[in-house]
N, CA, C, O and CB atoms as a CASP TS submission, in Angstrom:
PFRMAT TS
TARGET T0000
AUTHOR 0000-0000-0000
METHOD Language model
MODEL 1
PARENT N/A
ATOM      1  N   MET     1       9.454  15.042 -12.157  1.00  0.00           N
ATOM      2  CA  MET     1       8.409  14.022 -12.165  1.00  0.00           C
ATOM      3  C   MET     1       7.404  14.306 -11.067  1.00  0.00           C
ATOM      4  O   MET     1       7.780  14.578  -9.926  1.00  0.00           O
ATOM      5  CB  MET     1       9.010  12.616 -11.994  1.00  0.00           C
ATOM      6  N   ALA     2       6.137  14.244 -11.405  1.00  0.00           N
ATOM      7  CA  ALA     2       5.062  14.514 -10.441  1.00  0.00           C
ATOM      8  C   ALA     2       4.931  13.389  -9.436  1.00  0.00           C
ATOM      9  O   ALA     2       5.187  12.225  -9.745  1.00  0.00           O
ATOM     10  CB  ALA     2       3.733  14.719 -11.162  1.00  0.00           C
ATOM     11  N   LYS     3       4.527  13.752  -8.225  1.00  0.00           N
ATOM     12  CA  LYS     3       4.321  12.730  -7.209  1.00  0.00           C
ATOM     13  C   LYS     3       2.986  12.058  -7.413  1.00  0.00           C
ATOM     14  O   LYS     3       2.022  12.675  -7.864  1.00  0.00           O
ATOM     15  CB  LYS     3       4.407  13.328  -5.808  1.00  0.00           C
ATOM     16  N   GLN     4       2.945  10.784  -7.074  1.00  0.00           N
ATOM     17  CA  GLN     4       1.767   9.969  -7.189  1.00  0.00           C
ATOM     18  C   GLN     4       1.272   9.556  -5.783  1.00  0.00           C
ATOM     19  O   GLN     4       2.046   9.538  -4.826  1.00  0.00           O
ATOM     20  CB  GLN     4       2.061   8.731  -8.062  1.00  0.00           C
ATOM     21  N   ARG     5       0.007   9.236  -5.681  1.00  0.00           N
ATOM     22  CA  ARG     5      -0.530   8.739  -4.440  1.00  0.00           C
ATOM     23  C   ARG     5      -0.360   7.192  -4.443  1.00  0.00           C
ATOM     24  O   ARG     5      -0.693   6.515  -5.415  1.00  0.00           O
ATOM     25  CB  ARG     5      -2.046   9.171  -4.266  1.00  0.00           C
ATOM     26  N   PHE     6       0.164   6.677  -3.332  1.00  0.00           N
ATOM     27  CA  PHE     6       0.377   5.241  -3.195  1.00  0.00           C
ATOM     28  C   PHE     6      -0.358   4.688  -1.988  1.00  0.00           C
ATOM     29  O   PHE     6      -0.421   5.320  -0.933  1.00  0.00           O
ATOM     30  CB  PHE     6       1.861   4.932  -3.088  1.00  0.00           C
ATOM     31  N   VAL     7      -0.906   3.508  -2.160  1.00  0.00           N
ATOM     32  CA  VAL     7      -1.409   2.659  -1.051  1.00  0.00           C
ATOM     33  C   VAL     7      -0.485   1.465  -0.990  1.00  0.00           C
ATOM     34  O   VAL     7       0.331   1.250  -1.886  1.00  0.00           O
ATOM     35  CB  VAL     7      -2.936   2.206  -1.262  1.00  0.00           C
ATOM     36  N   PHE     8      -0.615   0.696   0.062  1.00  0.00           N
ATOM     37  CA  PHE     8       0.250  -0.472   0.249  1.00  0.00           C
ATOM     38  C   PHE     8      -0.599  -1.721   0.473  1.00  0.00           C
ATOM     39  O   PHE     8      -1.470  -1.759   1.342  1.00  0.00           O
ATOM     40  CB  PHE     8       1.217  -0.254   1.440  1.00  0.00           C
ATOM     41  N   LEU     9      -0.323  -2.724  -0.325  1.00  0.00           N
ATOM     42  CA  LEU     9      -0.992  -4.001  -0.230  1.00  0.00           C
ATOM     43  C   LEU     9      -0.131  -4.910   0.629  1.00  0.00           C
ATOM     44  O   LEU     9       1.062  -5.074   0.373  1.00  0.00           O
ATOM     45  CB  LEU     9      -1.248  -4.618  -1.636  1.00  0.00           C
ATOM     46  N   LEU    10      -0.750  -5.507   1.664  1.00  0.00           N
ATOM     47  CA  LEU    10      -0.024  -6.296   2.643  1.00  0.00           C
ATOM     48  C   LEU    10      -0.518  -7.740   2.672  1.00  0.00           C
ATOM     49  O   LEU    10      -1.716  -8.003   2.573  1.00  0.00           O
ATOM     50  CB  LEU    10      -0.154  -5.670   4.022  1.00  0.00           C
ATOM     51  N   LYS    11       0.430  -8.673   2.809  1.00  0.00           N
ATOM     52  CA  LYS    11       0.080 -10.078   3.042  1.00  0.00           C
ATOM     53  C   LYS    11       1.289 -10.711   3.709  1.00  0.00           C
ATOM     54  O   LYS    11       2.338 -10.885   3.088  1.00  0.00           O
ATOM     55  CB  LYS    11      -0.313 -10.833   1.697  1.00  0.00           C
ATOM     56  N   GLY    12       1.127 -11.057   4.991  1.00  0.00           N
ATOM     57  CA  GLY    12       2.252 -11.580   5.738  1.00  0.00           C
ATOM     58  C   GLY    12       3.386 -10.558   5.792  1.00  0.00           C
ATOM     59  O   GLY    12       3.187  -9.435   6.254  1.00  0.00           O
ATOM     60  N   GLU    13       4.536 -10.930   5.336  1.00  0.00           N
ATOM     61  CA  GLU    13       5.696 -10.032   5.315  1.00  0.00           C
ATOM     62  C   GLU    13       5.796  -9.275   3.992  1.00  0.00           C
ATOM     63  O   GLU    13       6.704  -8.463   3.817  1.00  0.00           O
ATOM     64  CB  GLU    13       6.984 -10.823   5.558  1.00  0.00           C
ATOM     65  N   VAL    14       4.888  -9.526   3.070  1.00  0.00           N
ATOM     66  CA  VAL    14       4.942  -8.884   1.737  1.00  0.00           C
ATOM     67  C   VAL    14       4.275  -7.521   1.794  1.00  0.00           C
ATOM     68  O   VAL    14       3.151  -7.390   2.279  1.00  0.00           O
ATOM     69  CB  VAL    14       4.253  -9.772   0.658  1.00  0.00           C
ATOM     70  N   VAL    15       4.978  -6.497   1.290  1.00  0.00           N
ATOM     71  CA  VAL    15       4.445  -5.143   1.183  1.00  0.00           C
ATOM     72  C   VAL    15       4.631  -4.704  -0.269  1.00  0.00           C
ATOM     73  O   VAL    15       5.750  -4.653  -0.780  1.00  0.00           O
ATOM     74  CB  VAL    15       5.161  -4.148   2.191  1.00  0.00           C
ATOM     75  N   THR    16       3.509  -4.386  -0.922  1.00  0.00           N
ATOM     76  CA  THR    16       3.566  -3.965  -2.332  1.00  0.00           C
ATOM     77  C   THR    16       2.982  -2.591  -2.473  1.00  0.00           C
ATOM     78  O   THR    16       1.792  -2.407  -2.219  1.00  0.00           O
ATOM     79  CB  THR    16       2.821  -4.952  -3.247  1.00  0.00           C
ATOM     80  N   PRO    17       3.792  -1.591  -2.879  1.00  0.00           N
ATOM     81  CA  PRO    17       3.211  -0.267  -3.130  1.00  0.00           C
ATOM     82  C   PRO    17       2.398  -0.320  -4.414  1.00  0.00           C
ATOM     83  O   PRO    17       2.767  -0.988  -5.380  1.00  0.00           O
ATOM     84  CB  PRO    17       4.318   0.829  -3.223  1.00  0.00           C
ATOM     85  N   GLN    18       1.269   0.412  -4.399  1.00  0.00           N
ATOM     86  CA  GLN    18       0.417   0.479  -5.587  1.00  0.00           C
ATOM     87  C   GLN    18       0.043   1.943  -5.829  1.00  0.00           C
ATOM     88  O   GLN    18      -0.585   2.577  -4.980  1.00  0.00           O
ATOM     89  CB  GLN    18      -0.869  -0.414  -5.418  1.00  0.00           C
ATOM     90  N   SER    19       0.424   2.468  -6.972  1.00  0.00           N
ATOM     91  CA  SER    19       0.073   3.827  -7.322  1.00  0.00           C
ATOM     92  C   SER    19      -1.403   3.914  -7.692  1.00  0.00           C
ATOM     93  O   SER    19      -1.903   3.114  -8.483  1.00  0.00           O
ATOM     94  CB  SER    19       0.947   4.327  -8.473  1.00  0.00           C
ATOM     95  N   LEU    20      -2.094   4.890  -7.114  1.00  0.00           N
ATOM     96  CA  LEU    20      -3.494   5.094  -7.466  1.00  0.00           C
ATOM     97  C   LEU    20      -3.618   5.817  -8.802  1.00  0.00           C
ATOM     98  O   LEU    20      -4.722   5.926  -9.337  1.00  0.00           O
ATOM     99  CB  LEU    20      -4.212   5.884  -6.368  1.00  0.00           C
ATOM    100  N   GLU    21      -2.517   6.309  -9.348  1.00  0.00           N
ATOM    101  CA  GLU    21      -2.523   6.987 -10.644  1.00  0.00           C
ATOM    102  C   GLU    21      -2.441   5.960 -11.784  1.00  0.00           C
ATOM    103  O   GLU    21      -2.699   6.300 -12.939  1.00  0.00           O
ATOM    104  CB  GLU    21      -1.345   7.994 -10.735  1.00  0.00           C
ATOM    105  N   ASP    22      -2.091   4.730 -11.473  1.00  0.00           N
ATOM    106  CA  ASP    22      -2.003   3.663 -12.469  1.00  0.00           C
ATOM    107  C   ASP    22      -3.409   3.420 -13.030  1.00  0.00           C
ATOM    108  O   ASP    22      -4.359   3.242 -12.268  1.00  0.00           O
ATOM    109  CB  ASP    22      -1.401   2.343 -11.843  1.00  0.00           C
ATOM    110  N   PRO    23      -3.541   3.413 -14.355  1.00  0.00           N
ATOM    111  CA  PRO    23      -4.875   3.198 -14.931  1.00  0.00           C
ATOM    112  C   PRO    23      -5.540   1.862 -14.519  1.00  0.00           C
ATOM    113  O   PRO    23      -6.766   1.749 -14.514  1.00  0.00           O
ATOM    114  CB  PRO    23      -4.773   3.254 -16.437  1.00  0.00           C
ATOM    115  N   ASP    24      -4.728   0.875 -14.181  1.00  0.00           N
ATOM    116  CA  ASP    24      -5.263  -0.418 -13.759  1.00  0.00           C
ATOM    117  C   ASP    24      -5.301  -0.608 -12.250  1.00  0.00           C
ATOM    118  O   ASP    24      -5.474  -1.728 -11.770  1.00  0.00           O
ATOM    119  CB  ASP    24      -4.457  -1.512 -14.368  1.00  0.00           C
ATOM    120  N   ALA    25      -5.138   0.485 -11.492  1.00  0.00           N
ATOM    121  CA  ALA    25      -5.029   0.377 -10.031  1.00  0.00           C
ATOM    122  C   ALA    25      -6.239  -0.313  -9.410  1.00  0.00           C
ATOM    123  O   ALA    25      -6.081  -1.164  -8.534  1.00  0.00           O
ATOM    124  CB  ALA    25      -4.860   1.758  -9.416  1.00  0.00           C
ATOM    125  N   GLY    26      -7.440   0.041  -9.849  1.00  0.00           N
ATOM    126  CA  GLY    26      -8.631  -0.574  -9.274  1.00  0.00           C
ATOM    127  C   GLY    26      -8.656  -2.077  -9.477  1.00  0.00           C
ATOM    128  O   GLY    26      -8.960  -2.821  -8.545  1.00  0.00           O
ATOM    129  N   GLU    27      -8.347  -2.526 -10.653  1.00  0.00           N
ATOM    130  CA  GLU    27      -8.342  -3.966 -10.942  1.00  0.00           C
ATOM    131  C   GLU    27      -7.245  -4.689 -10.177  1.00  0.00           C
ATOM    132  O   GLU    27      -7.454  -5.799  -9.687  1.00  0.00           O
ATOM    133  CB  GLU    27      -8.170  -4.206 -12.439  1.00  0.00           C
ATOM    134  N   ILE    28      -6.067  -4.063 -10.072  1.00  0.00           N
ATOM    135  CA  ILE    28      -4.967  -4.657  -9.332  1.00  0.00           C
ATOM    136  C   ILE    28      -5.309  -4.776  -7.877  1.00  0.00           C
ATOM    137  O   ILE    28      -5.064  -5.821  -7.275  1.00  0.00           O
ATOM    138  CB  ILE    28      -3.705  -3.849  -9.504  1.00  0.00           C
ATOM    139  N   ILE    29      -5.875  -3.730  -7.282  1.00  0.00           N
ATOM    140  CA  ILE    29      -6.250  -3.777  -5.868  1.00  0.00           C
ATOM    141  C   ILE    29      -7.353  -4.799  -5.639  1.00  0.00           C
ATOM    142  O   ILE    29      -7.295  -5.547  -4.663  1.00  0.00           O
ATOM    143  CB  ILE    29      -6.703  -2.391  -5.381  1.00  0.00           C
ATOM    144  N   ARG    30      -8.350  -4.852  -6.506  1.00  0.00           N
ATOM    145  CA  ARG    30      -9.421  -5.837  -6.367  1.00  0.00           C
ATOM    146  C   ARG    30      -8.866  -7.248  -6.401  1.00  0.00           C
ATOM    147  O   ARG    30      -9.258  -8.091  -5.595  1.00  0.00           O
ATOM    148  CB  ARG    30     -10.462  -5.657  -7.467  1.00  0.00           C
ATOM    149  N   ALA    31      -7.960  -7.509  -7.324  1.00  0.00           N
ATOM    150  CA  ALA    31      -7.372  -8.850  -7.447  1.00  0.00           C
ATOM    151  C   ALA    31      -6.550  -9.188  -6.214  1.00  0.00           C
ATOM    152  O   ALA    31      -6.585 -10.325  -5.742  1.00  0.00           O
ATOM    153  CB  ALA    31      -6.496  -8.947  -8.709  1.00  0.00           C
ATOM    154  N   ALA    32      -5.801  -8.206  -5.681  1.00  0.00           N
ATOM    155  CA  ALA    32      -4.992  -8.443  -4.494  1.00  0.00           C
ATOM    156  C   ALA    32      -5.886  -8.742  -3.281  1.00  0.00           C
ATOM    157  O   ALA    32      -5.602  -9.644  -2.493  1.00  0.00           O
ATOM    158  CB  ALA    32      -4.088  -7.226  -4.211  1.00  0.00           C
ATOM    159  N   LEU    33      -6.960  -7.975  -3.151  1.00  0.00           N
ATOM    160  CA  LEU    33      -7.891  -8.210  -2.022  1.00  0.00           C
ATOM    161  C   LEU    33      -8.518  -9.586  -2.107  1.00  0.00           C
ATOM    162  O   LEU    33      -8.721 -10.237  -1.082  1.00  0.00           O
ATOM    163  CB  LEU    33      -8.997  -7.141  -1.997  1.00  0.00           C
ATOM    164  N   SER    34      -8.826 -10.034  -3.303  1.00  0.00           N
ATOM    165  CA  SER    34      -9.417 -11.357  -3.461  1.00  0.00           C
ATOM    166  C   SER    34      -8.432 -12.471  -3.170  1.00  0.00           C
ATOM    167  O   SER    34      -8.830 -13.624  -3.002  1.00  0.00           O
ATOM    168  CB  SER    34      -9.958 -11.515  -4.851  1.00  0.00           C
ATOM    169  N   GLN    35      -7.119 -12.131  -3.106  1.00  0.00           N
ATOM    170  CA  GLN    35      -6.063 -13.086  -2.780  1.00  0.00           C
ATOM    171  C   GLN    35      -5.638 -12.907  -1.309  1.00  0.00           C
ATOM    172  O   GLN    35      -4.533 -13.303  -0.939  1.00  0.00           O
ATOM    173  CB  GLN    35      -4.841 -12.901  -3.736  1.00  0.00           C
ATOM    174  N   SER    36      -6.481 -12.331  -0.494  1.00  0.00           N
ATOM    175  CA  SER    36      -6.258 -12.125   0.951  1.00  0.00           C
ATOM    176  C   SER    36      -5.185 -11.096   1.310  1.00  0.00           C
ATOM    177  O   SER    36      -4.634 -11.122   2.410  1.00  0.00           O
ATOM    178  CB  SER    36      -5.888 -13.421   1.573  1.00  0.00           C
ATOM    179  N   PHE    37      -4.893 -10.181   0.361  1.00  0.00           N
ATOM    180  CA  PHE    37      -4.045  -9.037   0.714  1.00  0.00           C
ATOM    181  C   PHE    37      -4.932  -8.066   1.507  1.00  0.00           C
ATOM    182  O   PHE    37      -6.159  -8.126   1.444  1.00  0.00           O
ATOM    183  CB  PHE    37      -3.412  -8.337  -0.586  1.00  0.00           C
ATOM    184  N   ALA    38      -4.286  -7.189   2.239  1.00  0.00           N
ATOM    185  CA  ALA    38      -4.965  -6.123   2.966  1.00  0.00           C
ATOM    186  C   ALA    38      -4.409  -4.805   2.489  1.00  0.00           C
ATOM    187  O   ALA    38      -3.309  -4.755   1.939  1.00  0.00           O
ATOM    188  CB  ALA    38      -4.798  -6.277   4.505  1.00  0.00           C
ATOM    189  N   ILE    39      -5.164  -3.726   2.695  1.00  0.00           N
ATOM    190  CA  ILE    39      -4.671  -2.373   2.368  1.00  0.00           C
ATOM    191  C   ILE    39      -4.239  -1.706   3.655  1.00  0.00           C
ATOM    192  O   ILE    39      -5.008  -1.612   4.612  1.00  0.00           O
ATOM    193  CB  ILE    39      -5.766  -1.511   1.635  1.00  0.00           C
ATOM    194  N   SER    40      -3.016  -1.252   3.668  1.00  0.00           N
ATOM    195  CA  SER    40      -2.495  -0.525   4.829  1.00  0.00           C
ATOM    196  C   SER    40      -3.213   0.802   4.980  1.00  0.00           C
ATOM    197  O   SER    40      -3.588   1.411   3.979  1.00  0.00           O
ATOM    198  CB  SER    40      -0.977  -0.299   4.700  1.00  0.00           C
ATOM    199  N   PRO    41      -3.415   1.271   6.219  1.00  0.00           N
ATOM    200  CA  PRO    41      -4.004   2.593   6.401  1.00  0.00           C
ATOM    201  C   PRO    41      -3.025   3.707   6.037  1.00  0.00           C
ATOM    202  O   PRO    41      -3.432   4.864   5.932  1.00  0.00           O
ATOM    203  CB  PRO    41      -4.469   2.762   7.837  1.00  0.00           C
ATOM    204  N   MET    42      -1.738   3.385   5.840  1.00  0.00           N
ATOM    205  CA  MET    42      -0.748   4.383   5.465  1.00  0.00           C
ATOM    206  C   MET    42      -0.754   4.589   3.968  1.00  0.00           C
ATOM    207  O   MET    42      -0.619   3.641   3.195  1.00  0.00           O
ATOM    208  CB  MET    42       0.642   3.974   5.938  1.00  0.00           C
ATOM    209  N   HIS    43      -0.912   5.837   3.568  1.00  0.00           N
ATOM    210  CA  HIS    43      -0.873   6.222   2.154  1.00  0.00           C
ATOM    211  C   HIS    43       0.169   7.326   2.046  1.00  0.00           C
ATOM    212  O   HIS    43       0.271   8.163   2.943  1.00  0.00           O
ATOM    213  CB  HIS    43      -2.298   6.699   1.618  1.00  0.00           C
ATOM    214  N   VAL    44       0.945   7.344   0.962  1.00  0.00           N
ATOM    215  CA  VAL    44       1.990   8.356   0.816  1.00  0.00           C
ATOM    216  C   VAL    44       1.969   8.961  -0.595  1.00  0.00           C
ATOM    217  O   VAL    44       1.381   8.411  -1.526  1.00  0.00           O
ATOM    218  CB  VAL    44       3.375   7.742   1.116  1.00  0.00           C
ATOM    219  N   LEU    45       2.629  10.104  -0.710  1.00  0.00           N
ATOM    220  CA  LEU    45       2.929  10.703  -2.005  1.00  0.00           C
ATOM    221  C   LEU    45       4.383  10.425  -2.300  1.00  0.00           C
ATOM    222  O   LEU    45       5.251  10.656  -1.458  1.00  0.00           O
ATOM    223  CB  LEU    45       2.626  12.239  -2.024  1.00  0.00           C
ATOM    224  N   ALA    46       4.649   9.931  -3.493  1.00  0.00           N
ATOM    225  CA  ALA    46       6.019   9.609  -3.889  1.00  0.00           C
ATOM    226  C   ALA    46       6.169   9.646  -5.401  1.00  0.00           C
ATOM    227  O   ALA    46       5.188   9.591  -6.143  1.00  0.00           O
ATOM    228  CB  ALA    46       6.425   8.236  -3.354  1.00  0.00           C
ATOM    229  N   LYS    47       7.410   9.738  -5.836  1.00  0.00           N
ATOM    230  CA  LYS    47       7.683   9.815  -7.292  1.00  0.00           C
ATOM    231  C   LYS    47       7.604   8.464  -7.972  1.00  0.00           C
ATOM    232  O   LYS    47       7.297   8.374  -9.161  1.00  0.00           O
ATOM    233  CB  LYS    47       9.059  10.415  -7.540  1.00  0.00           C
ATOM    234  N   ASN    48       7.891   7.376  -7.188  1.00  0.00           N
ATOM    235  CA  ASN    48       7.906   6.034  -7.784  1.00  0.00           C
ATOM    236  C   ASN    48       7.744   4.986  -6.683  1.00  0.00           C
ATOM    237  O   ASN    48       7.689   5.325  -5.501  1.00  0.00           O
ATOM    238  CB  ASN    48       9.228   5.792  -8.583  1.00  0.00           C
ATOM    239  N   ASN    49       7.668   3.699  -7.081  1.00  0.00           N
ATOM    240  CA  ASN    49       7.474   2.602  -6.117  1.00  0.00           C
ATOM    241  C   ASN    49       8.574   2.572  -5.074  1.00  0.00           C
ATOM    242  O   ASN    49       8.307   2.382  -3.887  1.00  0.00           O
ATOM    243  CB  ASN    49       7.418   1.259  -6.841  1.00  0.00           C
ATOM    244  N   HIS    50       9.812   2.759  -5.512  1.00  0.00           N
ATOM    245  CA  HIS    50      10.954   2.677  -4.582  1.00  0.00           C
ATOM    246  C   HIS    50      10.841   3.756  -3.492  1.00  0.00           C
ATOM    247  O   HIS    50      10.994   3.466  -2.305  1.00  0.00           O
ATOM    248  CB  HIS    50      12.302   2.833  -5.356  1.00  0.00           C
ATOM    249  N   GLU    51      10.579   4.978  -3.900  1.00  0.00           N
ATOM    250  CA  GLU    51      10.424   6.053  -2.904  1.00  0.00           C
ATOM    251  C   GLU    51       9.219   5.787  -1.990  1.00  0.00           C
ATOM    252  O   GLU    51       9.277   6.057  -0.790  1.00  0.00           O
ATOM    253  CB  GLU    51      10.261   7.425  -3.610  1.00  0.00           C
ATOM    254  N   ALA    52       8.146   5.265  -2.554  1.00  0.00           N
ATOM    255  CA  ALA    52       6.963   4.958  -1.755  1.00  0.00           C
ATOM    256  C   ALA    52       7.296   3.912  -0.691  1.00  0.00           C
ATOM    257  O   ALA    52       6.926   4.058   0.474  1.00  0.00           O
ATOM    258  CB  ALA    52       5.815   4.460  -2.656  1.00  0.00           C
ATOM    259  N   PHE    53       8.006   2.849  -1.110  1.00  0.00           N
ATOM    260  CA  PHE    53       8.383   1.783  -0.184  1.00  0.00           C
ATOM    261  C   PHE    53       9.295   2.321   0.920  1.00  0.00           C
ATOM    262  O   PHE    53       9.135   1.970   2.089  1.00  0.00           O
ATOM    263  CB  PHE    53       9.080   0.636  -0.939  1.00  0.00           C
ATOM    264  N   ASP    54      10.243   3.168   0.548  1.00  0.00           N
ATOM    265  CA  ASP    54      11.159   3.747   1.564  1.00  0.00           C
ATOM    266  C   ASP    54      10.330   4.556   2.578  1.00  0.00           C
ATOM    267  O   ASP    54      10.582   4.461   3.780  1.00  0.00           O
ATOM    268  CB  ASP    54      12.264   4.670   0.882  1.00  0.00           C
ATOM    269  N   LYS    55       9.373   5.329   2.130  1.00  0.00           N
ATOM    270  CA  LYS    55       8.557   6.106   3.039  1.00  0.00           C
ATOM    271  C   LYS    55       7.718   5.186   3.937  1.00  0.00           C
ATOM    272  O   LYS    55       7.544   5.454   5.125  1.00  0.00           O
ATOM    273  CB  LYS    55       7.653   7.063   2.252  1.00  0.00           C
ATOM    274  N   PHE    56       7.208   4.109   3.354  1.00  0.00           N
ATOM    275  CA  PHE    56       6.446   3.129   4.137  1.00  0.00           C
ATOM    276  C   PHE    56       7.284   2.585   5.265  1.00  0.00           C
ATOM    277  O   PHE    56       6.823   2.510   6.404  1.00  0.00           O
ATOM    278  CB  PHE    56       5.957   1.984   3.252  1.00  0.00           C
ATOM    279  N   GLN    57       8.530   2.198   4.959  1.00  0.00           N
ATOM    280  CA  GLN    57       9.420   1.662   6.000  1.00  0.00           C
ATOM    281  C   GLN    57       9.668   2.680   7.088  1.00  0.00           C
ATOM    282  O   GLN    57       9.625   2.328   8.267  1.00  0.00           O
ATOM    283  CB  GLN    57      10.748   1.221   5.396  1.00  0.00           C
ATOM    284  N   LEU    58       9.926   3.918   6.743  1.00  0.00           N
ATOM    285  CA  LEU    58      10.165   4.973   7.736  1.00  0.00           C
ATOM    286  C   LEU    58       8.946   5.190   8.601  1.00  0.00           C
ATOM    287  O   LEU    58       9.052   5.293   9.823  1.00  0.00           O
ATOM    288  CB  LEU    58      10.554   6.282   7.053  1.00  0.00           C
ATOM    289  N   LEU    59       7.786   5.259   7.970  1.00  0.00           N
ATOM    290  CA  LEU    59       6.552   5.506   8.736  1.00  0.00           C
ATOM    291  C   LEU    59       6.167   4.325   9.609  1.00  0.00           C
ATOM    292  O   LEU    59       5.673   4.525  10.719  1.00  0.00           O
ATOM    293  CB  LEU    59       5.407   5.829   7.794  1.00  0.00           C
ATOM    294  N   SER    60       6.376   3.116   9.148  1.00  0.00           N
ATOM    295  CA  SER    60       5.957   1.927   9.880  1.00  0.00           C
ATOM    296  C   SER    60       6.866   1.616  11.083  1.00  0.00           C
ATOM    297  O   SER    60       6.481   0.846  11.963  1.00  0.00           O
ATOM    298  CB  SER    60       5.929   0.739   8.939  1.00  0.00           C
ATOM    299  N   GLU    61       8.049   2.201  11.123  1.00  0.00           N
ATOM    300  CA  GLU    61       8.932   1.953  12.281  1.00  0.00           C
ATOM    301  C   GLU    61       8.285   2.402  13.591  1.00  0.00           C
ATOM    302  O   GLU    61       8.434   1.746  14.622  1.00  0.00           O
ATOM    303  CB  GLU    61      10.276   2.680  12.094  1.00  0.00           C
ATOM    304  N   GLY    62       7.562   3.529  13.542  1.00  0.00           N
ATOM    305  CA  GLY    62       6.948   4.038  14.763  1.00  0.00           C
ATOM    306  C   GLY    62       5.481   3.772  14.837  1.00  0.00           C
ATOM    307  O   GLY    62       4.797   4.330  15.695  1.00  0.00           O
ATOM    308  N   TYR    63       4.967   2.931  13.959  1.00  0.00           N
ATOM    309  CA  TYR    63       3.521   2.675  13.874  1.00  0.00           C
ATOM    310  C   TYR    63       3.215   1.341  14.541  1.00  0.00           C
ATOM    311  O   TYR    63       3.639   0.290  14.059  1.00  0.00           O
ATOM    312  CB  TYR    63       3.031   2.673  12.386  1.00  0.00           C
ATOM    313  N   SER    64       2.489   1.380  15.635  1.00  0.00           N
ATOM    314  CA  SER    64       2.144   0.177  16.400  1.00  0.00           C
ATOM    315  C   SER    64       1.252  -0.757  15.575  1.00  0.00           C
ATOM    316  O   SER    64       0.301  -0.320  14.926  1.00  0.00           O
ATOM    317  CB  SER    64       1.436   0.562  17.717  1.00  0.00           C
ATOM    318  N   SER    65       1.581  -2.055  15.618  1.00  0.00           N
ATOM    319  CA  SER    65       0.771  -3.033  14.870  1.00  0.00           C
ATOM    320  C   SER    65      -0.643  -3.114  15.402  1.00  0.00           C
ATOM    321  O   SER    65      -1.540  -3.532  14.671  1.00  0.00           O
ATOM    322  CB  SER    65       1.413  -4.411  14.924  1.00  0.00           C
ATOM    323  N   GLU    66      -0.880  -2.730  16.650  1.00  0.00           N
ATOM    324  CA  GLU    66      -2.215  -2.757  17.199  1.00  0.00           C
ATOM    325  C   GLU    66      -3.118  -1.686  16.553  1.00  0.00           C
ATOM    326  O   GLU    66      -4.341  -1.819  16.559  1.00  0.00           O
ATOM    327  CB  GLU    66      -2.153  -2.558  18.709  1.00  0.00           C
ATOM    328  N   LYS    67      -2.519  -0.648  16.007  1.00  0.00           N
ATOM    329  CA  LYS    67      -3.288   0.434  15.435  1.00  0.00           C
ATOM    330  C   LYS    67      -3.643   0.159  13.972  1.00  0.00           C
ATOM    331  O   LYS    67      -4.478   0.861  13.402  1.00  0.00           O
ATOM    332  CB  LYS    67      -2.520   1.733  15.555  1.00  0.00           C
ATOM    333  N   LYS    68      -3.033  -0.831  13.367  1.00  0.00           N
ATOM    334  CA  LYS    68      -3.268  -1.103  11.939  1.00  0.00           C
ATOM    335  C   LYS    68      -4.697  -1.582  11.717  1.00  0.00           C
ATOM    336  O   LYS    68      -5.178  -2.500  12.382  1.00  0.00           O
ATOM    337  CB  LYS    68      -2.264  -2.158  11.407  1.00  0.00           C
ATOM    338  N   VAL    69      -5.337  -0.958  10.798  1.00  0.00           N
ATOM    339  CA  VAL    69      -6.666  -1.346  10.397  1.00  0.00           C
ATOM    340  C   VAL    69      -6.567  -1.867   8.965  1.00  0.00           C
ATOM    341  O   VAL    69      -6.035  -1.187   8.088  1.00  0.00           O
ATOM    342  CB  VAL    69      -7.675  -0.153  10.517  1.00  0.00           C
ATOM    343  N   GLU    70      -7.069  -3.041   8.740  1.00  0.00           N
ATOM    344  CA  GLU    70      -6.925  -3.635   7.420  1.00  0.00           C
ATOM    345  C   GLU    70      -8.278  -3.750   6.741  1.00  0.00           C
ATOM    346  O   GLU    70      -9.302  -3.936   7.398  1.00  0.00           O
ATOM    347  CB  GLU    70      -6.258  -5.007   7.515  1.00  0.00           C
ATOM    348  N   VAL    71      -8.272  -3.639   5.436  1.00  0.00           N
ATOM    349  CA  VAL    71      -9.481  -3.832   4.642  1.00  0.00           C
ATOM    350  C   VAL    71      -9.287  -5.114   3.862  1.00  0.00           C
ATOM    351  O   VAL    71      -8.289  -5.286   3.163  1.00  0.00           O
ATOM    352  CB  VAL    71      -9.767  -2.610   3.687  1.00  0.00           C
ATOM    353  N   ARG    72     -10.249  -6.011   3.986  1.00  0.00           N
ATOM    354  CA  ARG    72     -10.171  -7.314   3.291  1.00  0.00           C
ATOM    355  C   ARG    72     -11.464  -7.529   2.555  1.00  0.00           C
ATOM    356  O   ARG    72     -12.529  -7.107   3.005  1.00  0.00           O
ATOM    357  CB  ARG    72      -9.898  -8.496   4.285  1.00  0.00           C
ATOM    358  N   LEU    73     -11.365  -8.198   1.404  1.00  0.00           N
ATOM    359  CA  LEU    73     -12.500  -8.569   0.607  1.00  0.00           C
ATOM    360  C   LEU    73     -12.697 -10.085   0.685  1.00  0.00           C
ATOM    361  O   LEU    73     -11.808 -10.844   0.298  1.00  0.00           O
ATOM    362  CB  LEU    73     -12.316  -8.102  -0.847  1.00  0.00           C
ATOM    363  N   PHE    74     -13.840 -10.525   1.176  1.00  0.00           N
ATOM    364  CA  PHE    74     -14.107 -11.951   1.310  1.00  0.00           C
ATOM    365  C   PHE    74     -15.204 -12.383   0.391  1.00  0.00           C
ATOM    366  O   PHE    74     -15.564 -13.560   0.370  1.00  0.00           O
ATOM    367  CB  PHE    74     -14.464 -12.299   2.727  1.00  0.00           C
TER
END
């Protein structure tokens, strides 16, 4: 299975991986941003949502919250 590019939608404690290969990715991301989700600056390559989330958890352990830059749509 080919790896996909994933971004992460964040809101409070909720982290949702979103594949950029999904045909509806743009609409899903737009809808999430309009609901006050943010896009994490961390992007990964993974085979599926589960692997993407696992990588996010590993990467975020050493990632300072002060360095996080969020994108919001108002």
